[in-house]
N, C-alpha and C positions, 0 to 999 in steps of 0.2 A: 683634423677634418672640420670644416666650418659647420655651424649649427644646422643650417637648412639641409646640408648634405648628410648630416648625422641622423636626422629624424627617421628615415626608413629603418634604421637599425634598432630603434627603441619602440617600434609599433606594439610589441607585446606589452611593454610597460604602459603605453598609452591606453591600450584596451583595458588593462586592469584598473588604471586610474579612473577611466570613464565609467566602468562597471561599478566600482566602489561608490563613486559620486552619485550614480543613478540609484543605487540601492538606498542610500541615505536620504536623497531628495524625495524619492517616491514614498518612502516610509513617512516622511514628514508631511507630505502634501496629500497623499491618497489614503493611506491607512485602511486597506481592505480587510475583510474578515473571511473566515471560513477557508475553503479550499484554495482560494486565490492567494491567501496569506501563507498557508502551509506549503503549497507546491509552487506557486508562481514565482516567489522571490528566490527560493533555491534554484529554480530553473534559470532565472536571470543570472544568478551567480555562476552557475555551470556554463551558461552560454558565453559569458564574458571570459571565463577561463579557457573554454574551447577556442574562442576567437584569438586569445593570446597565444595559445599553443599553435594554432594554424599560422599566425604571423611569425612565430618563432621558426617554424619549419621552413617557411617561405622567405625568411629574412635574407637580404642580398649579401653576397660575399664581398669582401673588400681586401685589397692589398695592404691597406692601412688598418691595423687592428684597434687603434685608439681613435675615439671620437669625442665630441663635446670638449675639445681642448685637453684631452687626456683624462677627463673625469671617469669615463667608462671605456671598457675594452670589449672586443668581440673576438673570441677564439673558440675552438671546438669544446674546450672544457667548460667555459662559461655558458655556451649554448646548451650543453647537456644538463648542467646543474639548474639552469633556469627551467628546463623541461621537467626535471625532478620536482622542483618547487611547485610548479603549476599542477602537475599530476597529483602530488601529495595533497594540495589544497582541494582539488576536485574530489578526491576520495574522502577527505574530511567533511566536505559538504554533504556527500552521500551518506556518510556515517551518522551525521547529525539529524537526519530525517526521523522524526518521531522520538528523539532521545528525551527521556524525562529529566536529564540534568540541565536542559536549557529552558529558561522561562519562555512560555508560549508568547508572551507579549513583547519579547525582545529578540526574537529569532532573526528578524530582518537586520537589526543592528549587528547581530552575531555574524551573519553572512557577509555584511559589508566590511566588518573588521577582518574576516578571513581573507577576502580579496585584497584588502589593503596590506595585510601581512604578506601575501604572495608578491605584491609589488615591491615591498621592502626586500624580500629574499632575492628577487630577480636583480634589483639594483646592487645588492651586496655581492652577488655572484659575479657581477661584471665590473666592480669598482676597481679603478686603477689609480686612485688618488686618495691620500689619507683623509681629506675632508669628506669625500664621497663615501668612504668606508664608514666614517663616523655617522654621517647623516643616515645611511642605509641601516646601520646597526640600531640607531635610535628609532627608526620607523618600525623595524622588526620588534624591538624591545617594548616600545610603548603599546603597540597593539597586543603583544603577548601578555603584558601585565593585565590589560583589560579582560582579555579572553580567559586568563587563568582564574580570575575571580568572578566568572559569569554565573556560576551555579549558585542560586540563592536558597538552596535547601540546606539549612544548617550553616555552620561557620567554617567548614573545611576549605571551601573554595575561597572565601575572603582571606583566610589565613595564608593560603597558597599565593594569592595575588600580592599580599603585603610582603611576604618573604621574598618573592620574585623581584618586587620593586626595590627592596632594600639591597639585596645582593647585586642586582643589575645596575643600580645607580652607582654603587661603589666600583664595580668592575668597569663601567663606562668611564668614570672619572680617572681611574688608574690608567686605563688605555689612552685616554686623551692626554694625560701627562706624559706618557711615553712618546706619543706623536709630537708633542711640543719639544721634547728633548731631541728627537731626531731632526726636527726643523732647525732647532738652535745649533745643532752640531754640523749639519750639512747644508742648510739653507734651501731646502726644497721639500715639497709635499707630494709630488708625483712619485709613483714607485719607480718609473724609469729614471727620473732625475736622481732619486736617492741611490739607485744602483750605480749610476755613473759617478756620483759623489763618493760612494764607498770605494770604488775602484781607483780613484785618482786623488782622494783627499789625503792631506797630511795629518788629519785628526787622529787616525788610528796609529800613527807613529809614536805617540806619547802614551805613557801609562794611564794618565788621567782620561785621555780621549777614548782609549779602549774600554776602560771601566764604565765611563759614561754611556758609551754605545751599548755595552752589555746590559746596563741597567735599563736603558730605553727598551731593549728587546724583551727583557723580562716583564716590563710594564705592559707592553703591547701584547705579549703572550698571555698575560693575566686576563685582559679583556676578551681576546679571542678564545682562550681556554674556557671562560665562562660560557660563551655561546655554544661550544661543542660539549659542555659538561665534562671537561677533563679534570682529573685530580691535580692540584688541590682546590680547584675552583668549581667543585661539583656539589657542594653542600646543599644548594637550593633544590637540586634535581628530585630527590625522592619525595620531599614534602609537596612540591609543586605538581609533580606527576600524579600523586595520590589525591590531592585536593581539587585539581582542575577538572572541568567536564571531560569525560573520557573521549569524546570525538576530537576535542582540541588537544588532549594529551597525545593522541595518536599522531596528529600533525606535528606537535612540538617535538616529538621524538625523532622526526625525520627531516622536516623542511628546514628549520633554522640550523640544524646540525649540518645539512648538506651545504647551505650557504656559508656557514662558518668554515667548513673545510675548503671551500672554494677560495675564500679570501685569505685563509692561512697559506694555501699553496701559492696564491698570487703574490702575497706579501713576500714570501721567501724567494720566489723566482724573480720578482721585480728587483729585490735588493741584490741577489746573487744570480745573474742570468745563467751562469755555468751550471746551476742546478738543473736547468731544463735540457742541457745538451750533454755534458759530461759530469754526471753527479759524482763519480769516483774521484775527479780531480778538483772538486769544489772545496779546497782546503780553507779558503777564506770564510766559508760559511760554517766552519766547525762549531763556534759557540751556539749558533741557531740550531744546528742539527743535534748537538749534544743535549740542549734543553728539550728538544722534541723527543729524542730517544729516551731520556729519563722519564719524561712525562708519559710517553706511551707505555713503558714498562709498569710504572706505578699505577696508571689509570686502569689498565686491564686487570691488574692483580687486585687492587682495592675493590673494583666493581664486582668482580666474580666472587671474592671472599665475602663481601658484605651481602651479596644476594643469597647466600646459603641460608641465612637466618630469617629470611622474610616469609611471612605467611600471607601478606596482602599481595595480590597478583600485580597491581599497579606499581607498588614499591619494588617488587621483584623485577619487573620489566624496566623500572627506572635504573636500578643498579646494573641490569643487563645492558641498558643503553650506554651507561658510563663505560662498561667494559668494551663495548663495540666501538666507542670513540677511541679507546686505546688501540684496538686493532687497526682502525683506519689511519691512525697516526703513523703506523708502520709504513704505509704507502707514501705519506708526506716525507718521512725520513729517507726513503729509498730514492726519491727524486727521479731525474731523467724523464724519459717518456713512459717507462713502465710504472713508475710510482703513481703519477696522476691517473693513468689508465686503470691501475688496480683500484684506486680510490673510487673512480667513476663506476667500475663494475660493482664494487661492494655497496655503493650508494643505491644503485638500481635494485640490487638484491634486497638490501635492507629496507628500502621503501615498501616492497611487496610483503616481506615476511613480518616486519614489525607492525605495520598498520593492520595486517591480517590478525596478528596476535591480540592487538588492542580491540579489534572488531569482535573477537570472541569474548573478551572481557566485558565489552559493552553489551553484547547479546545476553550473556549470563546475568549481568547486573540488572538488566531490564526485567528479568523474570524472578531472580532470587533476591534482588536488592542488597547484594553484598559482593565484595571483591575478594573475600578471604578464600584461601585454598580449600576450606571445608566444604564450600558449596559446589566444588568440582568433584567431590566424591560420587562415584557412580555415574558421571556425566556420559560415559561411553554407552550406558544402557538407556539413559533418559533422552539423550540427543546424540546418537552415534555419528551423524554427519558432522555436527559441530565439533565433537571431540576428535574426530579424525582430522579435521582441518587444523585444530589446535596442535595435534601431534605433529603434523607436517611443519607447522611454523616453528615449533620448539626444536625439532630435529634440525631444521635449517639454521636456526639461531646458534645451535651447538656447532654446526659445521660438518654434519655427518652426510655421507652420500646416501642416496642419489638426490640430493636437494640442491637448490641454488646457492644456499649458504656455503656448502662445501666448495663450489666453484669460486665463489667470491673470496673466501679465505685462501684458497689455493693461489689466486692471483696476487694477494697481498704478500704471502710468504715467498712466492717466487720472485717478486720484485726485489725483496731484500737479498735473497740468495744469489740472484743474477748480478746484483750490485757487487757482491764479494766483500771480503774483509771479515775479520773475526767478530767484531762487535755487531755487524749487521746480521750475520748468521746467528749469533747469540740472541739477538732481539727476536728473530724468527722462531727460535727454539722456545723462548719465553711465551710467545704467542701460542704455539702448539700446546704447551703445558697448561696455559690458561684455558684453552678450549676444552681440555680434558676435565679441568675443575668445573667448568660451567655445565658439563653433562650432569653433575650431581643435582643441582637445583632445578634444572629443566626436567630431569627424570622424576623429581618429587611430584610435579604436576601430572606427568604421564601416569605415575602410579596411582595418584588420587583419582584420575578419570577412569582408569581401566581395571585396577586391581583392588580398589577399596569401595566399600558400600557406604551410602549416606546414612547418617544417624537420624532416626525418626522418619517422618514423612517428607521426602525431598520435594522442593518446589519444581513443578514442570517447567521446562525451558522451551520457549516458543521459537520457532524458526521463521515465523511470519513477521520479520522486521528487517530494516535495511542493514543493520549490523550483522545479523546472521547470514544474510544473502551475500554481503560483501566478503565476509570471512570465507565462505565456501568458494566464491569466485576467485579470490586471491590465492587460495590453496593450489589451484590448478597450475598457474605459472611458476609458483614456488617449487613444485615438484617437476614440472616439465623442463624448466631451465637447468635443473640438475642433470638431466639426461641429454637434452639437446641444447648445448651451451654456445652454439654458433652466434646467436644474438648478443651474448655477453662478450664474446671475442670481438665482434664488430664494435661494441661500445668501447672496449679497451683500445682498439686501433684508432677509433675516431677521436676519443677524448684525451689522448695522451699529451697534447701540446697546449701550452699557455703562451699568450702574447704572440 
């Protein structure tokens, strides 16, 4: 599709770019004080995100899913993930209001970087070309490095930003080397072109060609695995989650992960189109699916086992986030229409329950100035509404009914079982067993809130802040979607197709 005809399809990205530029320029030229600074700029960021969401909903349909020369694609799955990225960013803006972890003189810059991060996530969700994937990942990564080190209280945030930069730089370099290998082997950078080359090339007929292709896939998977925090590319996650400002940690646990899964699904489907139609017959994609299946098993197991020993709530939720990446990888392995649909359902559920859990952590931290599990002792008596919301989020993260997390995991397990085959069913069984293990460390928090008493004089927990209000609001759909799951079924039916 020519450039001018492609423009209506990227109006959400244009709105985000204009909003980010407006925030930076107004901060440099105007520099207001007082209420205009505290409220005006967040409202501008929210207005730009709302405009992007409206443009996304109203974006025109097209018989040709590729535009800008194949650099970007538009299909139901990319549309949904772009919506998740925009909504997650908007929730992060609301969560940041009044947060003590953000310097008061740099909050405009913070909101501008958040909108820029949303732009990168939207581009990454739609990327259909290896160069666009790399550029979008760098936009997401560079803004994330800055935001992770934004808290200037102590050295934890600076340490988190530095570790994120070091791990991210290595992961990006390894992934770029994998891209160069694929280009050298098949002579194309577009996903559709690589898919055709894989189907007809003689490169795979030789042992050296097969091994070189497998090596390239491993390198690409290293870069994408870093973005979704999958084992063994997860080592940055607990330290960065703990040190970064909590409002940004909430976004980091959802937004970049959703975009990472979008490009992971798009990469596999682009190289092996049969994964989107008849996943059971996709024997040529066996090395890719085998890598993903092993990664899924190890990721959910390591994440859940490591979370058992955590006393810091942000680290506990970091390892929980790693485990949930393993669950979502099951949908990527399942393929077909059910696999992406199940991933989309779980992303929608995960957006609500995980940002809600971090909102509770932020609300408690604002009053108790700690993230350790000890400050949650007796929370059910000090702030019953907040404790009840946290209980809903933790039960949903475990996957217990009647919460949205149960429906999300049900879709993931069903996608594997409907695929059929011993190894797919075994992967689903491993997922169920890991969900049982996760109940232990989530129950530790529930016990602290409702069954244990605080030592000494506990700090009162205020509900008069944006974090507490957001937590209570998000608890409602987390519970409601576990009872009335028709909206989730609609998401699965809508988002199941790529390209």
